C-alpha positions in Angstrom: -12.0 11.1 9.7 -14.4 10.6 7.4 -17.9 11.5 8.4 -19.0 8.5 10.6 -22.6 9.0 8.7 -20.9 7.8 5.4 -20.8 4.1 4.8 -17.9 3.3 3.4 -17.2 1.4 0.5 -14.2 -0.3 -1.1 -14.0 -0.6 -4.7 -12.1 -3.4 -6.3 -10.8 -2.6 -9.5 -8.3 -5.4 -11.7 -7.7 -6.5 -15.2 -9.5 -10.3 -15.8 -8.4 -13.2 -13.2 -6.3 -10.8 -11.7 -7.6 -12.5 -8.1 -10.5 -10.1 -7.4 -13.8 -12.8 -6.2 -11.1 -14.4 -4.2 -9.7 -11.6 -1.9 -13.6 -11.0 -1.5 -14.1 -14.2 -0.4 -10.8 -14.3 2.2 -12.9 -10.5 3.0 -15.8 -11.9 3.5 -15.1 -14.4 6.0 -12.0 -12.3 7.7 -13.6 -8.8 8.0 -12.8 -8.3 11.4 -16.6 -7.7 12.8 -17.4 -5.4 10.0 -20.6 -6.2 8.2 -20.2 -6.4 4.8 -22.1 -6.1 1.7 -21.1 -7.1 -1.7 -21.8 -6.3 -5.2 -20.3 -7.6 -7.8 -20.0 -6.8 -11.6 -19.9 -8.9 -14.1 -18.8 -8.5 -17.4 -22.2 -10.4 -20.1 -26.0 -10.9 -19.1 -25.1 -14.3 -17.1 -23.0 -14.1 -14.0 -20.6 -16.6 -11.5 -18.7 -14.7 -9.4 -22.0 -13.7 -7.5 -22.7 -17.2 -6.8 -19.4 -17.9 -5.6 -19.6 -15.1 -3.5 -22.6 -16.4 -1.6 -21.6 -19.8 -1.2 -18.9 -18.0 1.1 -21.9 -16.2 2.8 -21.7 -15.7 7.3 -23.7 -14.1 9.3 -21.8 -10.8 9.5 -22.5 -10.8 5.6 -25.3 -13.1 5.1 -26.2 -14.2 1.0 -28.7 -11.3 1.2 -26.0 -8.8 1.3 -24.5 -9.5 -1.7 -25.7 -8.0 -5.0 -24.7 -9.1 -8.0 -25.5 -6.6 -11.7 -25.4 -8.6 -14.8 -27.0 -6.5 -17.0 -23.7 -4.2 -18.3 -21.1 -2.0 -16.8 -22.2 -0.7 -13.5 -20.9 2.8 -14.5 -23.4 3.1 -17.8 -25.9 1.7 -15.9 -25.9 4.5 -12.6 -29.4 5.1 -12.5 -31.4 1.7 -13.6 -28.7 -0.2 -11.2 -26.1 1.0 -9.3 -28.0 3.7 -7.6 -31.3 1.6 -6.8 -28.9 -1.6 -5.3 -26.8 0.8 -3.1 -29.8 2.2 -1.7 -31.6 -0.8 -0.4 -27.9 -2.1 1.2 -28.4 1.1 3.0 -31.5 -0.2 3.9 -30.7 -3.2 5.4 -31.0 -3.8 9.3 -28.4 -4.2 10.2 -27.0 -1.7 7.9 -23.6 -2.8 6.5 -20.6 -1.1 8.4 -18.5 -1.5 5.0 -19.5 -2.1 0.8 -17.8 -3.6 -1.1 -17.7 -3.2 -5.5 -16.6 -5.7 -7.0 -15.8 -4.3 -10.7 -16.0 -6.3 -14.0 -12.7 -7.3 -15.3 -13.2 -4.7 -18.0 -13.9 -2.1 -16.1 -12.4 1.6 -15.9 -12.8 2.9 -12.3 -12.9 5.9 -12.6 -16.6 6.4 -14.5 -17.5 4.5 -11.4 -16.1 7.4 -9.1 -18.4 9.8 -10.8 -21.3 7.9 -10.1 -20.9 8.3 -6.7 -21.8 12.0 -7.2 -25.4 11.6 -7.5 -27.5 13.6 -5.4 -29.8 10.1 -4.2 -26.3 8.5 -2.4 -23.6 11.4 -2.1 -24.3 12.2 1.3 -24.9 8.7 2.2 -21.3 6.9 1.0 -18.0 7.8 0.7 -15.4 5.1 -1.4 -13.0 4.3 1.2 -10.4 3.6 -1.1 -10.0 1.9 -4.7 -7.7 -1.2 -4.8 -6.3 -2.5 -7.7 -5.2 -6.0 -7.8 -2.7 -6.9 -11.0 -1.4 -10.0 -11.9 2.4 -9.7 -11.3 3.4 -12.6 -13.8 1.4 -10.9 -16.6 2.2 -7.4 -15.7 5.9 -9.1 -15.3 5.3 -10.3 -19.0 4.7 -7.2 -20.3 1.3 -7.8 -22.0 0.2 -4.3 -20.9 2.6 -2.5 -22.7 4.3 0.6 -20.6 6.7 2.1 -22.2 4.9 4.0 -25.3 8.4 4.6 -26.7 9.1 1.1 -27.6 5.5 0.2 -29.1 5.6 3.5 -31.3 8.5 1.7 -32.3 7.3 -1.5 -33.3 4.6 0.0 -34.7 7.0 2.2 -36.6 8.9 -1.6 -37.4 5.5 -3.9 -37.6 2.4 -2.4 -40.2 0.2 -5.1 -38.4 0.3 -3.1 -35.4 -2.0 0.2 -36.4 -2.8 0.4 -32.2 -2.1 -0.1 -28.6 -4.2 -2.7 -27.2 -7.1 -2.0 -25.2 -6.0 -4.0 -22.8 -3.0 -1.8 -21.7 -5.3 1.2 -21.1 -8.2 -0.1 -19.3 -4.9 -1.4 -16.9 -3.3 1.7 -16.9 -6.4 3.6 -15.7 -6.9 1.5 -13.0 -4.1 2.0 -11.4 -4.0 5.7 -12.0 -7.4 5.4 -9.9 -5.8 3.3 -7.3 -4.7 4.0 -3.7 -3.6 0.3 -3.3 -2.2 -1.9 -5.5 -2.0 -6.2 -4.6 0.1 -7.9 -6.9 -1.2 -11.6 -6.9 0.1 -14.7 -7.7 3.7 -13.7 -6.9 5.1 -17.8 -6.6 4.2 -18.0 -10.0 5.9 -14.8 -11.1 9.4 -15.0 -8.9 11.2 -13.0 -7.5 12.6 -11.5 -10.6 8.8 -11.2 -12.2 7.6 -9.1 -8.7 10.8 -6.9 -8.8 9.8 -6.2 -12.6 6.0 -6.1 -12.1 6.8 -2.9 -9.3 8.3 -1.5 -11.8 5.8 -1.1 -14.0 3.3 0.0 -12.4 5.7 2.6 -10.4 6.1 3.5 -14.1 2.3 3.9 -14.9 1.5 5.5 -11.2 0.8 9.3 -11.5 1.8 9.5 -7.7 3.6 7.2 -5.4 0.8 4.0 -4.5 1.8 1.3 -2.0 2.6 -2.0 -4.0 1.9 -4.8 -1.5 2.2 -8.6 -2.8 -0.8 -11.4 -1.9 -1.4 -14.8 -2.5 -4.6 -16.7 -3.0 -6.8 -13.5 -1.6 -4.7 -13.6 2.2 -4.3 -10.2 3.7 -5.3 -8.2 6.8 -8.4 -6.8 6.2 -6.8 -3.4 8.1 -4.8 -3.1 5.3 -8.1 -2.7 3.0 -10.3 -1.5 4.7 -10.7 2.1 6.5 -8.3 3.4 4.2 -10.3 6.7 4.4 -9.6 8.3 1.0 -12.5 10.0 0.0 -12.0 9.4 -3.4 -14.8 10.7 -5.1 -13.7 14.4 -3.9 -10.1 13.4 -5.5 -11.0 12.6 -9.2 -8.0 15.0 -10.2 -5.0 13.1 -9.1 -6.8 10.2 -10.8 -6.2 10.6 -14.3 -8.2 8.4 -17.1 -7.3 7.8 -21.0 -10.8 8.7 -21.3 -11.0 11.5 -19.3 -13.1 14.4 -21.5 -15.3 11.8 -22.5 -18.9 11.4 -21.7 -19.4 8.0 -21.8 -17.1 5.1 -22.4 -17.4 2.1 -24.2 -17.0 -1.9 -24.3 -17.2 -2.6 -27.8 -13.3 -4.2 -27.8 -14.4 -7.5 -25.7 -17.1 -9.5 -26.8 -19.2 -12.3 -23.9 -20.2 -16.0 -24.9 -21.9 -17.7 -23.4 -21.1 -21.3 -24.3 -24.3 -24.1 -22.9 -23.7 -28.1 -23.3 -24.4 -31.5 -21.5 -22.2 -33.2 -19.7 -18.2 -33.9 -19.6 -16.7 -36.9 -19.5 -12.8 -35.9 -18.7 -11.8 -32.1 -16.1 -8.4 -32.6 -18.3 -9.7 -32.9 -21.6 -12.1 -29.7 -21.0 -8.8 -27.5 -19.4 -6.8 -28.3 -22.6 -9.5 -27.0 -24.9 -9.7 -24.2 -23.6 -5.5 -23.7 -23.2 -6.0 -23.4 -26.6 -8.6 -21.8 -27.5 -6.4 -19.1 -25.0 -3.9 -19.4 -28.2 -5.8 -20.4 -31.6 -8.8 -17.2 -30.5 -7.2 -14.7 -28.4 -9.5 -15.9 -25.5 -8.4 -13.8 -22.9 -10.6 -15.5 -19.9 -13.4 -18.8 -19.5 -15.5 -19.0 -16.4 -18.3 -21.1 -15.2 -18.7 -24.5 -14.0 -19.8 -28.1 -16.1 -21.4 -31.3 -15.4 -18.4 -34.3 -15.5 -20.1 -37.5 -16.2 -20.5 -39.3 -13.0 -19.4 -37.0 -10.3 -22.2 -36.1 -8.2 -20.0 -33.1 -7.4 -20.2 -29.4 -9.8 -16.7 -28.8 -11.5 -15.8 -24.4 -11.2 -13.6 -23.9 -13.8 -11.3 -20.7 -13.7 -9.0 -19.4 -16.4 -6.9 -16.3 -17.4 -5.2 -17.1 -20.9 -3.7 -20.0 -20.9 -3.6 -20.8 -17.3 -6.6 -22.8 -16.4 -7.7 -24.0 -12.6 -11.0 -26.4 -12.3 -11.8 -28.3 -9.0 -15.0 -29.3 -7.5 -17.4 -26.7 -5.4 -20.0 -28.5 -4.7 -22.7 -31.2 -5.4 -25.8 -30.3 -7.4 -28.9 -29.3 -5.8 -31.8 -31.3 -6.2 -33.6 -30.7 -9.6 -31.0 -28.6 -10.3 -30.2 -29.0 -14.4 -26.6 -31.2 -15.0 -25.1 -28.8 -17.7 -21.8 -27.1 -18.4 -21.9 -23.3 -18.4 -18.7 -21.2 -19.6 -18.3 -17.5 -20.3 -15.6 -17.0 -23.0 -14.9 -13.2 -23.0 -12.2 -12.2 -26.3 -10.8 -8.9 -28.2 -14.2 -8.7 -30.4 -11.7 -8.0 -33.3 -9.7 -11.6 -33.5 -13.5 -13.8 -31.9 -14.8 -16.4 -33.4 -17.6 -17.4 -32.0 -17.8 -21.0 -34.5 -14.2 -21.8 -33.8 -15.0 -21.2 -29.9 -17.2 -23.4 -29.7 -16.7 -26.0 -32.2 -13.2 -25.8 -30.1 -15.2 -26.5 -26.4 -17.4 -29.6 -28.4 -20.3 -27.5 -27.8 
């Protein structure tokens, strides 16, 4: 058994749009009596997921237990952001029984694990487990290039391919660091797609990993919490592409904040975002839109060309009715002017 004096922490990682926020929202509401605290790490300067989670707050996980860090990757801002945040959560009364950390979709989990070795928190918290979410449909489609030989053969045949996409390294590092993998959106992948995704994960994992299918983030908290993995003491079993490097870079990606006024038609906005995925290599779009004549705020979530939108809450009194979208793209392909024009900004 783990040291009962240490507060367990679960790291929830996974590629952009894999369903991390949806999963944590479910855990907040179905924690089995545990008092939870949540740390959300957004990529870029303006966060969205933290506000979504705060709207899910309940007595055992009130809004003050949900902290958003949007000043960059928490493993790169350990002293300034991560350590003080954890210390503040541990001082809450009552103290949380369990802390959840939602990493950025672009984060590498192993550098974050190393942060738990800092003296200020080493004796007070332990990494109960690392949960990696993987979009079953995307993995089945082979977007993460798990077959190195096939990539090398394609590179030899196509002069335009001169390096492996950084997205594949992110995916591989997340799987390699995990104690449990959740295959999300299995309905979109279908039985054949789920089977293929399982094959890809098994090929990438450095050790046998349990893989569980999850739809809409619904899973018993007992499956995810209480793994007692002590992951901070098990780093050698979790290989990373960046082992041996002092730090890592996020320059492969750019984040653009698009702010504009009210929109006329949610369907038109969704179509514009879907077109961006093809024309500008957009990975992820998330944020809110103000729709003319509608009292409710429109929540927008997109992964590639797959766009979801729904009205999530009324606009608050005195709140500026505007549209704010975070757009994440690969650095080598991004064209900010074209993105803004395509969205009508």
